[in-house]
N, C-alpha and C positions, 0 to 999 in steps of 0.2 A: 595759457596756448593749449587749447585742446586737442590733446593728440589720438590717433584711433589706430588701432591694430590693424594690420595687413590682412589681406585675405588668407595668406598662408598662415599667419597665426592664429584665425580663429578656425582655421580648420584644424590648427594644431589642440587647438583650446578644447575644441568640442568633441573632435573626434570624427565627424561628419563633412563631409564631403558635397552633399545636398543643402540645399537654402532649408528647406522643411527639417531637415535634420540638424542642423547648427540650429534653426529658430527653435526646436524643441529642447535641445541641450542644455539654450543658454536660458529659454523659460525653468526648465526642471533645476537647476541650479542654482536659480535666483539672481541670474548676470545681468546687469541694466544692459540695457541694448535698444536701437532703435532701425525700422527697417526704411532701407533706402529705395528711394524710385524703383530701382530695378530689383528688388526684392530679395536683395542678398541682407544678411543682419552686418547692423554697423556698429560697433563695439570700444569702448573708449578705454585707455589704458588705465584712465583713475577706478573704472571699473570692478578690473582685477588688480589692482596692484595697492588698492585701499587697504587699510589694514581691519575697517570696522566697518557702518554705516556714519556718516557724519552727522553729529550732534551739532544739532541747532541750540545755539545762544538762547537760552531762557532771560526774555527781556521782561521789565517789569515796569510799569505804569505807575508815574507817581505824579499827583496832579500840582501844576504851578500856582495854586490859588496863596494869595497872601493872608497869611492871618492865623 
């Protein structure tokens, strides 16, 4: 289930109380976020609690050709 930080948590995380200030701080620190229709940033809990970037599993292709 996708969980988002509350507006108060985003304010505490960024140290900014304005939309522009929060977005600028999130971008500067490389924290993944999206902008809601009302202009405020939305940050998932995974964006701030993950140990590091998710490593995609390396898939290799093998042909099923007989012979």
